C-alpha positions in Angstrom: 9.5 29.0 73.9 9.5 27.3 70.4 12.8 26.7 68.6 12.5 26.9 64.6 16.1 25.6 64.1 15.3 21.9 64.1 12.7 22.2 61.4 15.4 22.8 58.8 16.8 19.4 58.5 13.3 17.9 58.1 12.4 20.4 55.3 15.6 19.6 53.6 14.9 15.9 53.7 11.4 16.4 52.5 12.7 18.4 49.3 15.3 15.7 48.6 12.5 13.0 48.7 10.3 15.1 46.5 13.0 15.7 44.0 13.7 12.0 43.9 10.0 11.2 43.1 9.4 13.9 40.6 12.6 14.3 38.6 12.8 12.2 35.5 15.6 9.7 35.1 18.7 11.4 33.8 19.5 11.0 29.9 22.9 9.1 29.7 25.7 11.3 28.9 26.9 11.2 25.3 29.7 8.7 24.8 31.6 7.2 22.0 29.9 3.7 22.5 27.0 2.8 20.1 23.6 2.0 21.8 22.5 -1.7 22.4 19.0 -2.9 22.2 19.0 -2.9 25.9 20.0 0.7 26.1 17.2 1.9 23.8 14.5 -0.2 25.6 15.7 1.3 28.9 15.5 4.8 27.6 12.1 4.3 26.2 10.8 2.7 29.4 12.1 5.6 31.4 11.1 9.2 30.9 13.1 9.7 27.7 10.8 10.6 24.7 11.0 8.7 21.5 12.2 11.9 19.7 15.1 12.3 22.3 16.0 8.6 21.9 16.1 9.2 18.0 18.5 12.1 18.6 20.8 9.8 20.8 20.6 7.1 18.3 21.8 9.3 15.5 24.6 10.8 17.7 25.9 7.3 18.8 24.7 4.8 16.4 23.4 1.3 17.4 25.2 -2.0 17.7 22.2 -4.3 16.8 20.3 -5.4 13.8 16.6 -4.5 13.7 15.0 -7.9 13.3 11.2 -8.4 13.3 11.5 -9.7 16.9 13.4 -6.8 18.2 11.1 -4.3 16.4 8.1 -6.0 18.2 9.9 -5.4 21.6 10.8 -1.8 20.7 7.1 -1.1 19.9 6.0 -2.5 23.1 8.5 -0.1 24.7 7.0 2.7 23.2 9.0 3.2 20.0 7.3 5.3 17.2 7.5 4.8 13.4 9.9 7.6 13.0 12.3 6.1 15.5 12.0 2.6 14.0 12.9 4.1 10.6 16.0 5.7 12.0 16.9 2.4 13.7 16.5 0.7 10.3 18.7 3.3 8.5 21.5 3.0 11.0 21.4 -0.7 11.8 24.6 -2.5 10.8 24.3 -5.1 8.3 25.0 -8.6 9.5 28.3 -10.1 8.6 28.1 -13.0 6.1 28.2 -16.3 7.8 31.5 -18.2 7.8 31.5 -21.1 5.2 30.5 -24.3 6.8 32.4 -27.6 6.0 29.1 -29.5 5.8 28.9 -31.6 2.6 25.6 -30.3 1.7 25.1 -26.5 1.4 21.9 -24.9 2.6 19.3 -23.6 0.1 20.3 -20.3 -1.3 19.0 -17.2 0.5 16.9 -14.7 -1.6 18.8 -11.9 -3.0 19.1 -9.1 -0.6 17.7 -6.4 -3.0 14.4 -8.2 -3.1 14.0 -8.3 0.7 11.5 -6.0 2.4 14.5 -4.6 4.4 15.2 -2.7 1.0 12.1 -0.6 1.7 13.8 2.9 2.4 10.8 5.1 2.8 9.1 7.9 0.9 10.9 9.3 -2.0 8.4 11.8 -3.1 5.1 13.2 -2.2 3.0 14.4 -5.2 0.6 17.2 -4.3 -1.8 18.9 -6.6 -5.2 17.5 -6.4 -8.0 19.4 -4.4 -9.9 16.3 -3.2 -9.4 12.6 -2.6 -7.1 10.6 -4.8 -9.2 7.6 -5.8 -6.9 5.7 -8.2 -3.3 5.6 -9.6 -1.6 3.8 -12.4 1.9 3.7 -13.9 2.5 3.9 -17.7 4.0 0.8 -19.2 7.4 2.5 -19.4 7.2 3.5 -15.8 8.0 7.1 -16.7 4.5 8.5 -15.9 2.0 8.2 -13.2 -1.7 8.9 -13.6 -3.9 9.8 -10.7 -7.7 10.0 -10.6 -9.4 12.2 -8.1 -12.7 13.3 -6.6 -11.9 16.7 -7.9 -13.1 15.5 -11.3 -9.6 15.7 -12.8 -6.9 13.3 -13.8 -3.2 14.3 -13.5 -0.2 12.9 -15.1 3.2 13.2 -13.3 6.7 12.8 -14.2 8.0 9.9 -11.9 11.6 10.9 -12.1 11.0 14.6 -10.9 7.7 14.3 -9.2 6.3 17.2 -11.3 2.9 17.5 -12.6 3.1 17.4 -16.6 -0.6 17.6 -17.5 -4.1 17.9 -16.0 -7.0 16.3 -17.9 -10.4 17.8 -17.5 -13.8 16.6 -18.8 -15.6 14.5 -16.3 -18.5 16.1 -14.5 -18.3 14.0 -11.3 -15.5 12.3 -9.3 -13.1 10.2 -11.3 -12.9 6.6 -9.6 -10.3 4.8 -11.7 -7.6 5.0 -14.3 -5.7 2.6 -16.5 -3.1 2.8 -19.2 -3.3 0.8 -22.4 -0.4 -1.7 -22.7 1.2 0.4 -25.5 0.9 3.6 -23.4 -0.9 5.5 -26.1 -4.3 5.8 -24.2 -5.6 6.3 -20.8 -8.9 5.2 -19.8 -10.8 6.8 -16.7 -14.1 5.8 -15.0 -16.3 8.4 -13.4 -19.4 8.7 -11.2 -20.7 10.7 -14.2 -21.6 7.2 -15.7 -19.0 7.4 -18.5 -15.5 6.0 -19.4 -13.3 8.5 -21.0 -10.5 7.7 -23.4 -7.5 10.1 -23.5 -4.8 10.5 -25.9 -1.7 10.5 -23.5 0.6 12.4 -25.9 -1.7 15.3 -26.6 -4.0 15.1 -23.5 -7.1 15.2 -25.7 -10.2 13.1 -24.9 -11.0 11.0 -27.8 -14.5 10.2 -26.9 -16.7 9.2 -23.8 -18.0 5.6 -23.8 -21.5 5.3 -22.6 -23.3 2.3 -21.6 -23.4 2.2 -17.8 -26.5 3.4 -16.2 -24.9 4.4 -12.9 -21.4 5.5 -11.5 -18.5 3.7 -13.2 -16.0 2.4 -10.4 -13.1 0.5 -12.2 -11.5 0.2 -15.6 -8.7 -2.1 -16.8 -7.1 -3.1 -20.2 -6.5 -6.5 -21.3 -2.8 -7.4 -21.4 -3.0 -7.6 -25.3 -4.8 -4.3 -25.5 -7.7 -5.7 -27.3 -10.3 -5.1 -24.7 -11.2 -2.5 -22.0 -13.3 -3.7 -19.1 -15.4 -1.4 -16.9 -17.4 -2.1 -13.8 -19.9 0.0 -11.9 -22.8 0.6 -9.6 -25.3 -0.8 -12.1 -24.0 -4.3 -11.1 -22.5 -5.0 -14.5 -19.2 -5.4 -16.2 -18.8 -4.1 -19.8 -16.2 -5.1 -22.4 -15.2 -2.7 -25.1 -13.4 -3.1 -28.4 -10.3 -1.1 -27.7 -9.7 -0.4 -31.4 -13.2 0.8 -32.1 -14.2 2.0 -28.7 -17.5 0.1 -28.9 -19.3 -2.1 -26.4 -19.0 -5.9 -27.3 -20.8 -7.4 -24.4 -22.1 -7.1 -20.8 -21.4 -9.5 -17.9 -24.3 -10.0 -15.6 -24.1 -11.9 -12.2 -23.4 -9.7 -9.3 -26.2 -8.6 -7.1 -24.5 -5.3 -5.9 -22.3 -2.6 -7.3 -19.2 -3.9 -8.9 -16.2 -2.2 -7.2 -13.1 -3.5 -8.8 -11.9 -5.3 -11.8 -8.6 -7.0 -13.0 -7.4 -9.1 -16.0 -5.4 -12.2 -15.5 -1.8 -11.9 -16.6 -2.3 -14.0 -19.8 -5.6 -12.2 -20.5 -8.1 -15.3 -20.4 -9.8 -14.3 -17.3 -11.5 -11.3 -15.5 -11.9 -11.0 -11.7 -14.4 -8.8 -10.2 -15.1 -7.7 -6.6 -18.5 -6.5 -5.5 -20.4 -5.1 -2.6 -22.5 -8.3 -2.7 -19.7 -9.9 -0.6 -18.4 -11.9 -3.5 -15.7 -12.0 -6.3 -16.2 -13.7 -9.5 -14.1 -15.0 -12.2 -15.3 -14.7 -15.8 -14.0 -16.1 -19.2 -13.0 -13.3 -21.5 -13.7 -15.2 -24.7 -17.1 -16.4 -23.9 -18.2 -13.7 -21.4 -19.4 -16.5 -19.2 -19.2 -16.6 -15.2 -16.9 -19.4 -14.1 -16.5 -19.3 -10.4 -17.9 -17.3 -7.4 -15.7 -16.8 -4.5 -17.4 -16.6 -1.2 -15.9 -16.0 2.3 -15.7 -12.2 2.9 -18.3 -10.6 5.3 -18.1 -7.2 3.7 -17.8 -5.8 0.1 -14.9 -6.9 -1.9 -13.3 -3.4 -2.8 -10.2 -4.7 -4.5 -8.9 -7.6 -6.6 -5.4 -8.4 -7.9 -3.8 -11.3 -9.8 -0.4 -12.7 -8.8 2.1 -12.1 -11.7 2.1 -16.0 -12.6 -1.7 -15.9 -12.4 -1.9 -18.7 -9.9 -3.3 -16.7 -7.1 -6.0 -13.9 -6.7 -5.9 -11.6 -3.8 -9.2 -9.8 -2.6 -9.4 -7.0 -0.2 -12.5 -6.4 1.6 -14.5 -3.9 3.8 -14.5 -6.6 6.4 -11.0 -5.6 7.1 -9.3 -8.9 5.7 -7.4 -10.1 2.6 -7.8 -13.3 1.1 -5.6 -15.4 -1.3 -7.4 -17.8 -3.5 -6.0 -20.6 -5.6 -7.0 -20.0 -9.2 -6.8 -23.6 -10.3 -8.8 -24.9 -7.3 -10.9 -21.9 -6.8 -10.4 -22.3 -3.1 -9.3 -19.9 -0.3 -5.8 -20.7 0.8 -5.0 -17.9 3.2 -6.7 -15.2 5.0 -4.7 -12.2 6.2 -6.1 -10.0 9.1 -5.4 -6.6 7.8 -4.9 -3.6 10.1 -8.4 -3.5 11.6 -10.0 -1.2 9.1 -11.6 -1.6 5.7 -9.2 -2.7 3.0 -9.5 -0.6 -0.1 -6.4 -1.7 -2.1 -4.2 -4.8 -2.9 -1.4 -5.3 -5.1 1.5 -8.0 -5.8 5.0 -7.0 -6.1 6.5 -7.4 -9.7 8.2 -10.7 -8.8 5.2 -11.8 -6.7 6.9 -12.5 -3.3 5.0 -9.8 -1.6 1.6 -8.5 -1.4 0.8 -4.8 -0.2 -2.5 -3.9 1.2 -4.0 -0.5 2.5 -7.3 1.1 3.6 -8.9 3.1 6.2 -6.4 2.9 8.9 -3.8 5.1 6.8 -1.2 2.3 6.8 0.3 0.2 4.0 1.0 -3.3 5.1 3.6 -5.5 3.4 3.0 -9.3 3.4 5.1 -12.4 2.7 3.0 -14.4 0.2 4.6 -17.7 1.0 4.2 -17.5 4.8 1.2 -15.0 5.2 3.2 -13.0 7.7 3.2 -9.2 7.8 6.7 -8.0 7.6 6.6 -4.3 7.2 4.2 -1.4 7.7 4.6 1.9 6.0 3.0 5.1 7.5 2.9 8.6 6.6 -0.4 9.3 4.9 -3.0 11.4 6.7 -6.1 9.8 5.4 -7.5 6.4 4.1 -5.3 4.9 1.5 -7.4 4.2 -1.6 -5.0 2.8 -4.2 -1.6 1.0 -4.7 0.6 0.3 -7.8 4.0 -1.0 -8.4 6.1 0.6 -11.2 6.9 -1.8 -14.1 10.6 -2.1 -13.0 9.5 -2.9 -9.4 11.6 0.0 -8.0 8.7 2.1 -6.7 5.4 1.5 -5.0 2.9 4.4 -5.3 0.0 5.1 -3.1 -3.0 7.3 -3.4 -5.0 8.7 -0.4 -7.9 10.7 0.9 -5.2 13.2 2.1 -5.2 14.4 -1.6 -1.7 13.2 -2.2 0.3 10.4 -3.9 3.4 9.1 -2.1 6.1 7.3 -4.0 8.0 4.8 -2.0 11.4 3.3 -2.8 10.8 -0.5 -2.9 14.4 -1.5 -3.6 
C-alpha cells in the first residue's frame, strides 16, 4: 500500500526552491536615508527597473555628486537618460574646498554658470511644421527664432513664449536654410526651388526672389557687417549678393560636388564652405579667391562653423566625425568621433568653450573644445537632428529635427 503523506514535505521544499529562483529581489523599503551610488548600482543590476529606481531616487534623494566617471558606471549598470537627468537634478552640489595655506593659489576655476553641468534640459518644444525642420536661426536680439522646413514654409517663433508668430509661404520646394541679417530687418531663405528669398521680418512680406543658382540652394549666410549675403547649392557654386541692392556680385567656383554648408568668419574676411566632394574650403571675401582646401573627411562635409574668436573652424561630416582646424596653420588639430551616425550640424557656444554636434543618431553631443572630451549628451528628439543654433545671449540652444519639431534647451 502506497502512502501519500511523505510527498508533502518534498513538494513544499520544491515550491520554496522555485520561488527562490523565480522571484525578483525585493525592493528596499522606503527609508529616511538618501541613496548612495552603490545603492543605485545594486538596484539597477538587480531586477529593479530604471523607472522604479527613478521613483526611489525622488523619494529618498541621493548622497553623491554625478561626476562623469559615476555617470559612466551607472550607464553600464543600465541607467537610462531619464534616470540620469533626475540624478543630475537631485545631486548635491559639492561643498567649496577649504582654503589652503599654500603660498601659491591654484588657477581659478571656470565660473559655474558656464559649466556644462548647467544644462538643465528642454525648456520648450515648438511644434507646427508638417515635415522635416531643416534649419533654424535666432534673430540678433534673441527674441525670435526662425525655422525652415521641408513643408515649404518658414515659421517665426516667440522665444519667450514658444508661440508661432508668423508663417512665411512662397517657396515651391523644401526650404533648406534660413539666416537673419545682422540688423534683424531681413530674413533670407534658401530652397530646393533654386531660389533665395528675402523677407521683411516686420511685415512678413517677400521682397524678391534671388535667382542665379541652377539647382537646389542648400545654405545661406549674411556677412557680419550685413553688406553681403552668401548662398551655396547643388550647382557646386557659392554666390555673393549685394545685400543693399539684392544683386549677385560674384560666383565662387572650386568645389566638385554640391556645396552643403556655408559660414562667414566672425570678422567677415573669410567664407568657409563644406561640400559633398569631401572637402571644406576657405575663401577670401574681398577677392573671391579660394585660399585653402581642407582635406581629411571621408564623407561629405555637411556643416561648417567658426569659433567666436575665428581661430578654429569646425566641420561636421557624413563620415560621422567632427574635425577642428587651426585657421592660421590650415591644419587639422583634433578629430572628434561623433555618435556613430552622420553629423549634420555643428555649433560653438557663445564664449567658444564648447562645441555641440548632432546628426542621424537623434542625439546632441557637447564637447569641451580645449580637451576634445565629450562631456554631455542631450536626448529627446525622435528623428535625425538637422540643425543647431545658440541664442545671442548664450542662454539657449535650439535644435531642429526630422521629427518636425524644434527644441529649446536651457544652456545656463
